[in-house]
Every structure is written in structure tokens, then in C-alpha cells.
C-alpha positions in Angstrom: 63.9 6.2 -38.0 60.3 8.1 -37.1 57.3 6.2 -38.7 54.3 8.2 -39.3 51.3 6.8 -39.1 49.4 9.2 -42.1 47.0 7.8 -44.4 46.7 9.2 -47.8 42.8 9.2 -49.2 42.4 8.9 -52.5 38.5 9.5 -52.8 36.9 11.5 -55.6 34.5 14.3 -54.9 31.7 11.2 -56.1 32.6 8.8 -53.6 33.0 11.3 -50.5 29.2 12.7 -51.8 28.2 9.1 -51.8 29.5 8.2 -48.5 27.9 11.1 -46.9 24.7 10.3 -49.0 24.8 6.8 -47.4 25.6 7.9 -43.6 22.8 10.3 -43.2 20.3 7.9 -44.1 21.8 5.3 -42.1 21.6 7.5 -38.9 18.2 9.0 -39.7 17.0 5.8 -40.1 18.9 4.0 -37.2 17.7 6.9 -35.0 14.3 5.4 -35.8 14.9 2.1 -35.0 16.9 -0.6 -36.5 13.7 -2.8 -37.8 12.6 0.9 -40.1 16.1 0.6 -41.5 16.3 -3.3 -42.2 13.1 -2.7 -43.8 13.7 0.4 -45.9 17.3 -1.5 -47.0 14.9 -4.8 -47.7 12.3 -2.4 -50.1 15.1 -0.8 -51.9 16.2 -4.2 -52.9 12.9 -5.9 -53.5 11.3 -2.8 -55.6 15.1 -1.7 -57.1 17.6 -4.1 -56.6 19.9 -1.6 -55.0 20.9 -0.5 -52.0 21.6 2.4 -49.8 24.4 3.6 -51.5 22.9 3.6 -54.8 20.4 6.2 -53.6 23.0 8.9 -53.9 22.5 8.5 -57.8 18.6 7.4 -57.4 17.3 9.6 -54.6 14.0 9.0 -56.6 14.0 5.4 -55.0 14.2 6.2 -51.8 11.9 9.0 -51.7 9.2 6.3 -53.3 10.2 3.2 -50.7 9.8 6.2 -48.2 6.3 7.1 -49.3 5.4 3.4 -49.6 6.1 2.7 -46.3 5.1 5.9 -44.5 2.7 8.0 -46.6 3.4 12.0 -46.2 5.1 11.1 -42.5 7.8 10.6 -45.2 8.5 14.6 -45.1 9.8 13.7 -41.7 12.4 11.8 -42.3 13.8 13.5 -45.2 13.8 16.3 -43.1 15.7 14.6 -40.6 18.4 13.6 -43.8 18.5 17.3 -44.8 19.8 18.0 -41.4 22.3 15.5 -41.6 23.9 16.6 -44.9 23.0 20.7 -44.1 26.9 21.6 -44.1 27.2 19.9 -47.0 24.6 21.3 -49.3 26.6 23.4 -51.7 28.1 20.5 -52.9 25.8 19.4 -56.2 25.6 16.1 -55.8 24.6 16.5 -52.5 21.9 19.7 -53.2 21.0 17.6 -56.3 19.8 14.5 -54.0 18.0 16.3 -51.5 16.0 18.6 -54.1 14.6 15.0 -56.0 13.6 13.6 -52.1 12.2 16.5 -51.0 9.6 17.3 -54.2 
């Protein structure tokens, strides 16, 4: 009998969107250096009692931390996150996330 290595994922669009946003944030910050990722994650928890995946529902938290740490330079980080999510901007939750962190 032939066995198939088939996996079935039953993720919702919201879960997929949350994962994509989280990965885009992590990728952007890790490319800047692990200490930066660690500091942003630490500030998110200290200030808002949340983690990176929570930024999907609360992009204003990420925006606040980035502005607090990097001032006007936070725009460079936002642009990198936008670039990482570029092919998914047609998805409403991702578009909303990007709109809020870009304001």
C-alpha cells in the first residue's frame, strides 16, 4: 500500500494573515539585528503585555514601540515590513495593519 505524505492545514484566513504579519515583522527586525528584535519584543510586552503576533490585531502597539525606540526612523522599518508583505496587500487584514503602522 502506498502512503501519502499529505498534510491538511485547516487554518483560517485570519490565522494565515496573523502568521504573515508576524513573519514580516520578525524578518524585518532580525535583518536589523537580533538585539533589535529582542528590544522591540521586550517593549511590546513591557508597554502593552503583548507579543509580536498580537500586533496583527493591534498594529498601533508596534507603531508606538517603533516610534519610541527609533523616532522618525521608524518609517524605514515600516517600509521594510510593507515590502515583506507586498504580495499580500489585497488581503483586508494585512492592508488594515499596513495602513495603521504607516499613518
